[in-house]
Gaussian input, Z-matrix of N, CA and C with variables (Angstrom, degrees):
# hf/3-21g

backbone

0 1
 N
 C     1     B1
 C     2     B2     1     A1
 N     3     B3     2     A2     1     D1
 C     4     B4     3     A3     2     D2
 C     5     B5     4     A4     3     D3
 N     6     B6     5     A5     4     D4
 C     7     B7     6     A6     5     D5
 C     8     B8     7     A7     6     D6
 N     9     B9     8     A8     7     D7
 C    10    B10     9     A9     8     D8
 C    11    B11    10    A10     9     D9
 N    12    B12    11    A11    10    D10
 C    13    B13    12    A12    11    D11
 C    14    B14    13    A13    12    D12
 N    15    B15    14    A14    13    D13
 C    16    B16    15    A15    14    D14
 C    17    B17    16    A16    15    D15
 N    18    B18    17    A17    16    D16
 C    19    B19    18    A18    17    D17
 C    20    B20    19    A19    18    D18
 N    21    B21    20    A20    19    D19
 C    22    B22    21    A21    20    D20
 C    23    B23    22    A22    21    D21
 N    24    B24    23    A23    22    D22
 C    25    B25    24    A24    23    D23
 C    26    B26    25    A25    24    D24
 N    27    B27    26    A26    25    D25
 C    28    B28    27    A27    26    D26
 C    29    B29    28    A28    27    D27
 N    30    B30    29    A29    28    D28
 C    31    B31    30    A30    29    D29
 C    32    B32    31    A31    30    D30
 N    33    B33    32    A32    31    D31
 C    34    B34    33    A33    32    D32
 C    35    B35    34    A34    33    D33
 N    36    B36    35    A35    34    D34
 C    37    B37    36    A36    35    D35
 C    38    B38    37    A37    36    D36
 N    39    B39    38    A38    37    D37
 C    40    B40    39    A39    38    D38
 C    41    B41    40    A40    39    D39
 N    42    B42    41    A41    40    D40
 C    43    B43    42    A42    41    D41
 C    44    B44    43    A43    42    D42
 N    45    B45    44    A44    43    D43
 C    46    B46    45    A45    44    D44
 C    47    B47    46    A46    45    D45
 N    48    B48    47    A47    46    D46
 C    49    B49    48    A48    47    D47
 C    50    B50    49    A49    48    D48
 N    51    B51    50    A50    49    D49
 C    52    B52    51    A51    50    D50
 C    53    B53    52    A52    51    D51
 N    54    B54    53    A53    52    D52
 C    55    B55    54    A54    53    D53
 C    56    B56    55    A55    54    D54
 N    57    B57    56    A56    55    D55
 C    58    B58    57    A57    56    D56
 C    59    B59    58    A58    57    D57
 N    60    B60    59    A59    58    D58
 C    61    B61    60    A60    59    D59
 C    62    B62    61    A61    60    D60
 N    63    B63    62    A62    61    D61
 C    64    B64    63    A63    62    D62
 C    65    B65    64    A64    63    D63
 N    66    B66    65    A65    64    D64
 C    67    B67    66    A66    65    D65
 C    68    B68    67    A67    66    D66
 N    69    B69    68    A68    67    D67
 C    70    B70    69    A69    68    D68
 C    71    B71    70    A70    69    D69
 N    72    B72    71    A71    70    D70
 C    73    B73    72    A72    71    D71
 C    74    B74    73    A73    72    D72
 N    75    B75    74    A74    73    D73
 C    76    B76    75    A75    74    D74
 C    77    B77    76    A76    75    D75
 N    78    B78    77    A77    76    D76
 C    79    B79    78    A78    77    D77
 C    80    B80    79    A79    78    D78
 N    81    B81    80    A80    79    D79
 C    82    B82    81    A81    80    D80
 C    83    B83    82    A82    81    D81
 N    84    B84    83    A83    82    D82
 C    85    B85    84    A84    83    D83
 C    86    B86    85    A85    84    D84
 N    87    B87    86    A86    85    D85
 C    88    B88    87    A87    86    D86
 C    89    B89    88    A88    87    D87
 N    90    B90    89    A89    88    D88
 C    91    B91    90    A90    89    D89
 C    92    B92    91    A91    90    D90
 N    93    B93    92    A92    91    D91
 C    94    B94    93    A93    92    D92
 C    95    B95    94    A94    93    D93
 N    96    B96    95    A95    94    D94
 C    97    B97    96    A96    95    D95
 C    98    B98    97    A97    96    D96
 N    99    B99    98    A98    97    D97
 C   100   B100    99    A99    98    D98
 C   101   B101   100   A100    99    D99
 N   102   B102   101   A101   100   D100
 C   103   B103   102   A102   101   D101
 C   104   B104   103   A103   102   D102
 N   105   B105   104   A104   103   D103
 C   106   B106   105   A105   104   D104
 C   107   B107   106   A106   105   D105
 N   108   B108   107   A107   106   D106
 C   109   B109   108   A108   107   D107
 C   110   B110   109   A109   108   D108
 N   111   B111   110   A110   109   D109
 C   112   B112   111   A111   110   D110
 C   113   B113   112   A112   111   D111
 N   114   B114   113   A113   112   D112
 C   115   B115   114   A114   113   D113
 C   116   B116   115   A115   114   D114
 N   117   B117   116   A116   115   D115
 C   118   B118   117   A117   116   D116
 C   119   B119   118   A118   117   D117
 N   120   B120   119   A119   118   D118
 C   121   B121   120   A120   119   D119
 C   122   B122   121   A121   120   D120
 N   123   B123   122   A122   121   D121
 C   124   B124   123   A123   122   D122
 C   125   B125   124   A124   123   D123
 N   126   B126   125   A125   124   D124
 C   127   B127   126   A126   125   D125
 C   128   B128   127   A127   126   D126
 N   129   B129   128   A128   127   D127
 C   130   B130   129   A129   128   D128
 C   131   B131   130   A130   129   D129
 N   132   B132   131   A131   130   D130
 C   133   B133   132   A132   131   D131
 C   134   B134   133   A133   132   D132
 N   135   B135   134   A134   133   D133
 C   136   B136   135   A135   134   D134
 C   137   B137   136   A136   135   D135
 N   138   B138   137   A137   136   D136
 C   139   B139   138   A138   137   D137
 C   140   B140   139   A139   138   D138
 N   141   B141   140   A140   139   D139
 C   142   B142   141   A141   140   D140
 C   143   B143   142   A142   141   D141
 N   144   B144   143   A143   142   D142
 C   145   B145   144   A144   143   D143
 C   146   B146   145   A145   144   D144
 N   147   B147   146   A146   145   D145
 C   148   B148   147   A147   146   D146
 C   149   B149   148   A148   147   D147
 N   150   B150   149   A149   148   D148
 C   151   B151   150   A150   149   D149
 C   152   B152   151   A151   150   D150
 N   153   B153   152   A152   151   D151
 C   154   B154   153   A153   152   D152
 C   155   B155   154   A154   153   D153
 N   156   B156   155   A155   154   D154
 C   157   B157   156   A156   155   D155
 C   158   B158   157   A157   156   D156
 N   159   B159   158   A158   157   D157
 C   160   B160   159   A159   158   D158
 C   161   B161   160   A160   159   D159
 N   162   B162   161   A161   160   D160
 C   163   B163   162   A162   161   D161
 C   164   B164   163   A163   162   D162
 N   165   B165   164   A164   163   D163
 C   166   B166   165   A165   164   D164
 C   167   B167   166   A166   165   D165
 N   168   B168   167   A167   166   D166
 C   169   B169   168   A168   167   D167
 C   170   B170   169   A169   168   D168
 N   171   B171   170   A170   169   D169
 C   172   B172   171   A171   170   D170
 C   173   B173   172   A172   171   D171
 N   174   B174   173   A173   172   D172
 C   175   B175   174   A174   173   D173
 C   176   B176   175   A175   174   D174
 N   177   B177   176   A176   175   D175
 C   178   B178   177   A177   176   D176
 C   179   B179   178   A178   177   D177
 N   180   B180   179   A179   178   D178
 C   181   B181   180   A180   179   D179
 C   182   B182   181   A181   180   D180
 N   183   B183   182   A182   181   D181
 C   184   B184   183   A183   182   D182
 C   185   B185   184   A184   183   D183
 N   186   B186   185   A185   184   D184
 C   187   B187   186   A186   185   D185
 C   188   B188   187   A187   186   D186
 N   189   B189   188   A188   187   D187
 C   190   B190   189   A189   188   D188
 C   191   B191   190   A190   189   D189
 N   192   B192   191   A191   190   D190
 C   193   B193   192   A192   191   D191
 C   194   B194   193   A193   192   D192
 N   195   B195   194   A194   193   D193
 C   196   B196   195   A195   194   D194
 C   197   B197   196   A196   195   D195
 N   198   B198   197   A197   196   D196
 C   199   B199   198   A198   197   D197
 C   200   B200   199   A199   198   D198
 N   201   B201   200   A200   199   D199
 C   202   B202   201   A201   200   D200
 C   203   B203   202   A202   201   D201
 N   204   B204   203   A203   202   D202
 C   205   B205   204   A204   203   D203
 C   206   B206   205   A205   204   D204
 N   207   B207   206   A206   205   D205
 C   208   B208   207   A207   206   D206
 C   209   B209   208   A208   207   D207
 N   210   B210   209   A209   208   D208
 C   211   B211   210   A210   209   D209
 C   212   B212   211   A211   210   D210
 N   213   B213   212   A212   211   D211
 C   214   B214   213   A213   212   D212
 C   215   B215   214   A214   213   D213
 N   216   B216   215   A215   214   D214
 C   217   B217   216   A216   215   D215
 C   218   B218   217   A217   216   D216
 N   219   B219   218   A218   217   D217
 C   220   B220   219   A219   218   D218
 C   221   B221   220   A220   219   D219
 N   222   B222   221   A221   220   D220
 C   223   B223   222   A222   221   D221
 C   224   B224   223   A223   222   D222
 N   225   B225   224   A224   223   D223
 C   226   B226   225   A225   224   D224
 C   227   B227   226   A226   225   D225
 N   228   B228   227   A227   226   D226
 C   229   B229   228   A228   227   D227
 C   230   B230   229   A229   228   D228
 N   231   B231   230   A230   229   D229
 C   232   B232   231   A231   230   D230
 C   233   B233   232   A232   231   D231
 N   234   B234   233   A233   232   D232
 C   235   B235   234   A234   233   D233
 C   236   B236   235   A235   234   D234
 N   237   B237   236   A236   235   D235
 C   238   B238   237   A237   236   D236
 C   239   B239   238   A238   237   D237
 N   240   B240   239   A239   238   D238
 C   241   B241   240   A240   239   D239
 C   242   B242   241   A241   240   D240
 N   243   B243   242   A242   241   D241
 C   244   B244   243   A243   242   D242
 C   245   B245   244   A244   243   D243
 N   246   B246   245   A245   244   D244
 C   247   B247   246   A246   245   D245
 C   248   B248   247   A247   246   D246
 N   249   B249   248   A248   247   D247
 C   250   B250   249   A249   248   D248
 C   251   B251   250   A250   249   D249
 N   252   B252   251   A251   250   D250
 C   253   B253   252   A252   251   D251
 C   254   B254   253   A253   252   D252
 N   255   B255   254   A254   253   D253
 C   256   B256   255   A255   254   D254
 C   257   B257   256   A256   255   D255
 N   258   B258   257   A257   256   D256
 C   259   B259   258   A258   257   D257
 C   260   B260   259   A259   258   D258
 N   261   B261   260   A260   259   D259
 C   262   B262   261   A261   260   D260
 C   263   B263   262   A262   261   D261
 N   264   B264   263   A263   262   D262
 C   265   B265   264   A264   263   D263
 C   266   B266   265   A265   264   D264
 N   267   B267   266   A266   265   D265
 C   268   B268   267   A267   266   D266
 C   269   B269   268   A268   267   D267

   B1=1.4504
   B2=1.5286
   B3=1.3126
   B4=1.4602
   B5=1.5334
   B6=1.3303
   B7=1.4572
   B8=1.5299
   B9=1.3225
   B10=1.4678
   B11=1.5304
   B12=1.3241
   B13=1.4646
   B14=1.5284
   B15=1.3269
   B16=1.4641
   B17=1.5218
   B18=1.3273
   B19=1.4705
   B20=1.5255
   B21=1.3113
   B22=1.4652
   B23=1.5353
   B24=1.3269
   B25=1.4656
   B26=1.5331
   B27=1.3254
   B28=1.4691
   B29=1.5237
   B30=1.3259
   B31=1.4694
   B32=1.5257
   B33=1.3100
   B34=1.4570
   B35=1.5253
   B36=1.3247
   B37=1.4653
   B38=1.5284
   B39=1.3194
   B40=1.4665
   B41=1.5270
   B42=1.3308
   B43=1.4624
   B44=1.5266
   B45=1.3344
   B46=1.4654
   B47=1.5251
   B48=1.3275
   B49=1.4676
   B50=1.5245
   B51=1.3283
   B52=1.4638
   B53=1.5203
   B54=1.3281
   B55=1.4696
   B56=1.5230
   B57=1.3314
   B58=1.4673
   B59=1.5252
   B60=1.3228
   B61=1.4648
   B62=1.5257
   B63=1.3292
   B64=1.4635
   B65=1.5221
   B66=1.3422
   B67=1.4683
   B68=1.5270
   B69=1.3214
   B70=1.4704
   B71=1.5304
   B72=1.3164
   B73=1.4638
   B74=1.5199
   B75=1.3337
   B76=1.4642
   B77=1.5255
   B78=1.3332
   B79=1.4629
   B80=1.5269
   B81=1.3239
   B82=1.4641
   B83=1.5294
   B84=1.3320
   B85=1.4723
   B86=1.5246
   B87=1.3393
   B88=1.4688
   B89=1.5215
   B90=1.3327
   B91=1.4568
   B92=1.5236
   B93=1.3224
   B94=1.4668
   B95=1.5250
   B96=1.3260
   B97=1.4591
   B98=1.5274
   B99=1.3282
   B100=1.4676
   B101=1.5251
   B102=1.3241
   B103=1.4635
   B104=1.5235
   B105=1.3312
   B106=1.4663
   B107=1.5247
   B108=1.3331
   B109=1.4672
   B110=1.5226
   B111=1.3546
   B112=1.4662
   B113=1.5286
   B114=1.3285
   B115=1.4594
   B116=1.5159
   B117=1.3405
   B118=1.4622
   B119=1.5241
   B120=1.3240
   B121=1.4568
   B122=1.5188
   B123=1.3214
   B124=1.4602
   B125=1.5206
   B126=1.3301
   B127=1.4594
   B128=1.5171
   B129=1.3159
   B130=1.4605
   B131=1.5262
   B132=1.3245
   B133=1.4613
   B134=1.5269
   B135=1.3163
   B136=1.4533
   B137=1.5178
   B138=1.3294
   B139=1.4630
   B140=1.5249
   B141=1.3412
   B142=1.4514
   B143=1.5129
   B144=1.3351
   B145=1.4545
   B146=1.5212
   B147=1.3297
   B148=1.4584
   B149=1.5222
   B150=1.3253
   B151=1.4584
   B152=1.5234
   B153=1.3285
   B154=1.4591
   B155=1.5252
   B156=1.3155
   B157=1.4584
   B158=1.5255
   B159=1.3016
   B160=1.4717
   B161=1.5171
   B162=1.3101
   B163=1.4658
   B164=1.5260
   B165=1.3059
   B166=1.4622
   B167=1.5340
   B168=1.3303
   B169=1.4781
   B170=1.5276
   B171=1.3147
   B172=1.4582
   B173=1.5208
   B174=1.3039
   B175=1.4607
   B176=1.5297
   B177=1.3080
   B178=1.4621
   B179=1.5187
   B180=1.2987
   B181=1.4564
   B182=1.5197
   B183=1.3382
   B184=1.4553
   B185=1.5299
   B186=1.3150
   B187=1.4617
   B188=1.5255
   B189=1.3465
   B190=1.4660
   B191=1.5271
   B192=1.3268
   B193=1.4726
   B194=1.5196
   B195=1.3292
   B196=1.4520
   B197=1.5308
   B198=1.3120
   B199=1.4613
   B200=1.5328
   B201=1.3371
   B202=1.4555
   B203=1.5287
   B204=1.3324
   B205=1.4635
   B206=1.5226
   B207=1.3170
   B208=1.4590
   B209=1.5274
   B210=1.3171
   B211=1.4615
   B212=1.5264
   B213=1.3362
   B214=1.4656
   B215=1.5341
   B216=1.3235
   B217=1.4670
   B218=1.5234
   B219=1.3246
   B220=1.4599
   B221=1.5164
   B222=1.3228
   B223=1.4583
   B224=1.5195
   B225=1.3453
   B226=1.4577
   B227=1.5294
   B228=1.3429
   B229=1.4576
   B230=1.5238
   B231=1.3243
   B232=1.4590
   B233=1.5315
   B234=1.3226
   B235=1.4629
   B236=1.5124
   B237=1.3284
   B238=1.4569
   B239=1.5224
   B240=1.3195
   B241=1.4592
   B242=1.5248
   B243=1.3258
   B244=1.4599
   B245=1.5177
   B246=1.3306
   B247=1.4624
   B248=1.5276
   B249=1.3165
   B250=1.4620
   B251=1.5225
   B252=1.3346
   B253=1.4646
   B254=1.5139
   B255=1.3292
   B256=1.4656
   B257=1.5301
   B258=1.3376
   B259=1.4686
   B260=1.5317
   B261=1.3279
   B262=1.4608
   B263=1.5274
   B264=1.3167
   B265=1.4698
   B266=1.5329
   B267=1.3005
   B268=1.4700
   B269=1.4911
   A1=107.92
   A2=116.92
   A3=120.02
   A4=109.89
   A5=116.10
   A6=120.73
   A7=112.24
   A8=117.92
   A9=119.58
   A10=111.07
   A11=117.71
   A12=120.76
   A13=110.86
   A14=116.41
   A15=121.16
   A16=110.36
   A17=116.53
   A18=121.04
   A19=110.12
   A20=116.23
   A21=120.68
   A22=111.06
   A23=116.81
   A24=121.06
   A25=110.80
   A26=117.34
   A27=121.26
   A28=109.64
   A29=116.26
   A30=120.77
   A31=110.89
   A32=116.63
   A33=121.30
   A34=111.61
   A35=116.47
   A36=120.54
   A37=112.31
   A38=117.44
   A39=121.36
   A40=112.77
   A41=115.73
   A42=121.57
   A43=111.81
   A44=114.51
   A45=122.28
   A46=107.98
   A47=116.14
   A48=119.44
   A49=109.91
   A50=114.93
   A51=119.79
   A52=110.60
   A53=118.02
   A54=121.65
   A55=110.22
   A56=117.22
   A57=121.02
   A58=110.72
   A59=116.45
   A60=120.57
   A61=110.49
   A62=116.85
   A63=120.01
   A64=110.19
   A65=117.68
   A66=120.28
   A67=110.46
   A68=116.99
   A69=120.69
   A70=110.80
   A71=116.82
   A72=120.36
   A73=110.81
   A74=117.14
   A75=121.01
   A76=111.29
   A77=117.21
   A78=121.27
   A79=110.05
   A80=116.59
   A81=120.54
   A82=110.91
   A83=116.41
   A84=119.12
   A85=111.48
   A86=117.98
   A87=120.50
   A88=111.33
   A89=117.11
   A90=119.92
   A91=112.03
   A92=117.16
   A93=120.35
   A94=109.03
   A95=117.50
   A96=122.07
   A97=111.48
   A98=117.23
   A99=120.54
   A100=111.86
   A101=117.37
   A102=120.89
   A103=110.46
   A104=116.95
   A105=120.28
   A106=111.14
   A107=117.48
   A108=120.67
   A109=110.96
   A110=116.69
   A111=121.07
   A112=111.71
   A113=117.10
   A114=120.90
   A115=113.78
   A116=116.95
   A117=121.09
   A118=111.06
   A119=115.70
   A120=121.99
   A121=108.72
   A122=116.12
   A123=121.47
   A124=106.04
   A125=116.00
   A126=121.87
   A127=109.59
   A128=116.06
   A129=122.55
   A130=105.30
   A131=116.41
   A132=122.65
   A133=111.23
   A134=115.45
   A135=122.19
   A136=113.97
   A137=116.51
   A138=120.33
   A139=111.03
   A140=116.62
   A141=119.01
   A142=112.67
   A143=114.24
   A144=121.61
   A145=110.03
   A146=115.42
   A147=121.98
   A148=107.02
   A149=117.58
   A150=120.90
   A151=109.59
   A152=114.71
   A153=121.03
   A154=107.69
   A155=116.72
   A156=122.04
   A157=109.01
   A158=115.99
   A159=121.90
   A160=107.72
   A161=116.26
   A162=120.94
   A163=107.82
   A164=117.15
   A165=122.53
   A166=110.93
   A167=116.06
   A168=117.98
   A169=109.15
   A170=115.62
   A171=118.95
   A172=110.12
   A173=114.16
   A174=120.22
   A175=108.47
   A176=114.77
   A177=121.28
   A178=107.65
   A179=116.35
   A180=120.15
   A181=109.03
   A182=116.33
   A183=121.82
   A184=106.91
   A185=116.99
   A186=120.81
   A187=113.45
   A188=117.18
   A189=120.15
   A190=111.92
   A191=116.65
   A192=120.21
   A193=112.44
   A194=117.56
   A195=123.96
   A196=112.03
   A197=116.36
   A198=121.70
   A199=109.43
   A200=115.51
   A201=119.73
   A202=109.04
   A203=115.67
   A204=120.14
   A205=109.54
   A206=115.57
   A207=121.99
   A208=108.41
   A209=116.36
   A210=121.24
   A211=106.37
   A212=117.57
   A213=119.96
   A214=112.71
   A215=114.78
   A216=120.86
   A217=108.51
   A218=115.77
   A219=119.52
   A220=109.72
   A221=114.77
   A222=121.34
   A223=108.14
   A224=115.55
   A225=120.75
   A226=109.52
   A227=117.68
   A228=119.70
   A229=109.98
   A230=114.87
   A231=120.53
   A232=108.31
   A233=116.68
   A234=121.27
   A235=108.45
   A236=115.70
   A237=120.98
   A238=107.30
   A239=116.47
   A240=121.87
   A241=110.56
   A242=115.26
   A243=121.73
   A244=111.09
   A245=115.92
   A246=121.54
   A247=112.34
   A248=117.95
   A249=121.26
   A250=110.92
   A251=116.69
   A252=120.86
   A253=111.30
   A254=116.99
   A255=120.53
   A256=111.09
   A257=115.04
   A258=119.39
   A259=111.80
   A260=116.93
   A261=121.34
   A262=112.35
   A263=116.66
   A264=121.27
   A265=111.51
   A266=116.96
   A267=120.21
   A268=113.54
   D1=125.63
   D2=178.04
   D3=-91.54
   D4=178.38
   D5=-174.49
   D6=-60.24
   D7=-43.98
   D8=-177.88
   D9=-66.09
   D10=-36.63
   D11=176.20
   D12=-66.61
   D13=-37.30
   D14=177.67
   D15=-64.95
   D16=-43.75
   D17=178.54
   D18=-61.06
   D19=-44.11
   D20=179.49
   D21=-62.44
   D22=-41.55
   D23=-179.77
   D24=-66.52
   D25=-41.98
   D26=178.59
   D27=-63.53
   D28=-46.33
   D29=-179.60
   D30=-59.00
   D31=-43.78
   D32=-178.90
   D33=-67.16
   D34=-48.41
   D35=-176.65
   D36=-67.43
   D37=-36.56
   D38=-178.40
   D39=-92.07
   D40=-4.24
   D41=-178.29
   D42=55.02
   D43=50.86
   D44=177.19
   D45=-127.89
   D46=170.51
   D47=179.47
   D48=-71.78
   D49=159.38
   D50=176.86
   D51=-62.86
   D52=-35.31
   D53=178.60
   D54=-63.00
   D55=-42.97
   D56=178.01
   D57=-65.96
   D58=-40.31
   D59=178.64
   D60=-63.91
   D61=-39.49
   D62=178.95
   D63=-65.65
   D64=-42.42
   D65=178.34
   D66=-62.57
   D67=-39.52
   D68=179.37
   D69=-65.59
   D70=-45.69
   D71=179.41
   D72=-64.52
   D73=-43.42
   D74=177.95
   D75=-62.77
   D76=-39.28
   D77=178.39
   D78=-63.61
   D79=-42.67
   D80=178.62
   D81=-61.14
   D82=-52.54
   D83=-177.09
   D84=-64.63
   D85=-37.40
   D86=178.26
   D87=-65.25
   D88=-39.58
   D89=179.59
   D90=-68.94
   D91=-38.21
   D92=175.41
   D93=-63.37
   D94=-46.76
   D95=179.90
   D96=-59.46
   D97=-46.79
   D98=-179.65
   D99=-63.39
   D100=-38.71
   D101=178.02
   D102=-64.69
   D103=-43.53
   D104=-179.95
   D105=-66.29
   D106=-37.35
   D107=177.64
   D108=-60.77
   D109=-33.97
   D110=178.84
   D111=-81.14
   D112=-6.88
   D113=-178.83
   D114=89.97
   D115=8.16
   D116=179.23
   D117=-82.84
   D118=159.32
   D119=171.25
   D120=-95.97
   D121=150.61
   D122=173.43
   D123=-117.69
   D124=115.17
   D125=-176.88
   D126=-110.03
   D127=120.83
   D128=173.25
   D129=-110.90
   D130=100.00
   D131=-172.28
   D132=-48.66
   D133=126.47
   D134=179.15
   D135=84.59
   D136=-31.08
   D137=-177.96
   D138=-85.93
   D139=-52.98
   D140=179.51
   D141=161.81
   D142=179.60
   D143=-177.10
   D144=-128.71
   D145=127.33
   D146=172.90
   D147=-95.28
   D148=134.78
   D149=178.90
   D150=-150.72
   D151=178.07
   D152=177.73
   D153=-116.61
   D154=131.74
   D155=178.18
   D156=-114.16
   D157=147.38
   D158=177.20
   D159=-94.66
   D160=120.44
   D161=176.46
   D162=-92.61
   D163=124.32
   D164=-177.00
   D165=-68.62
   D166=154.33
   D167=175.07
   D168=-65.48
   D169=150.98
   D170=-179.92
   D171=-149.92
   D172=164.37
   D173=178.23
   D174=-99.72
   D175=145.62
   D176=177.26
   D177=-140.25
   D178=176.30
   D179=-178.40
   D180=-126.06
   D181=130.38
   D182=173.94
   D183=-73.15
   D184=115.79
   D185=-174.78
   D186=-68.01
   D187=-23.38
   D188=179.97
   D189=-78.46
   D190=-39.83
   D191=-175.77
   D192=-108.29
   D193=-8.27
   D194=-176.38
   D195=62.70
   D196=17.00
   D197=-179.87
   D198=-84.74
   D199=138.84
   D200=177.72
   D201=-79.62
   D202=134.37
   D203=179.54
   D204=-125.90
   D205=155.54
   D206=178.82
   D207=-100.16
   D208=125.13
   D209=174.82
   D210=-98.44
   D211=119.70
   D212=-174.64
   D213=-69.99
   D214=161.24
   D215=175.43
   D216=-64.53
   D217=151.70
   D218=175.98
   D219=-157.51
   D220=162.76
   D221=176.76
   D222=-95.48
   D223=139.14
   D224=179.90
   D225=-132.55
   D226=145.39
   D227=176.78
   D228=-72.40
   D229=149.94
   D230=-177.17
   D231=-139.89
   D232=144.32
   D233=176.02
   D234=-130.65
   D235=129.17
   D236=176.03
   D237=-115.94
   D238=118.14
   D239=-178.36
   D240=-67.52
   D241=141.12
   D242=177.14
   D243=-85.15
   D244=172.13
   D245=-176.58
   D246=-59.83
   D247=-44.43
   D248=-179.39
   D249=-58.36
   D250=-45.67
   D251=179.87
   D252=-65.56
   D253=-43.66
   D254=179.64
   D255=-61.27
   D256=-45.20
   D257=-179.26
   D258=-65.61
   D259=-36.25
   D260=-178.54
   D261=-68.05
   D262=-29.24
   D263=-177.55
   D264=-81.22
   D265=-27.38
   D266=-177.35
   D267=-63.69

C-alpha cells in the first residue's frame, strides 16, 4: 500500500476528506520522526515500537580495489512489531 492508498483508506474508514486524512497521516509521521530525532521511543501498544539504534563502526572491503575501508558508526531507525501486529499477520 502506498501513501495515496493509505490516505484513501483512512479517509474512507474515518469518513473524512482525503485532505484531512493526508494532514492526519503527515502529522503522525512528522511526530514519529521528531521523537526519533530527539532519541525518544514511540510506543503504540500492541502495534509496535519505533526507536533509534546505534550501529557500531565496522570494516568492509571495496570489491573493486580490494581495499579495506572503515564504515563509521551511525544511528538507524528501528521498528519492533507488537504482539497484536504479529498475531494479525500470521
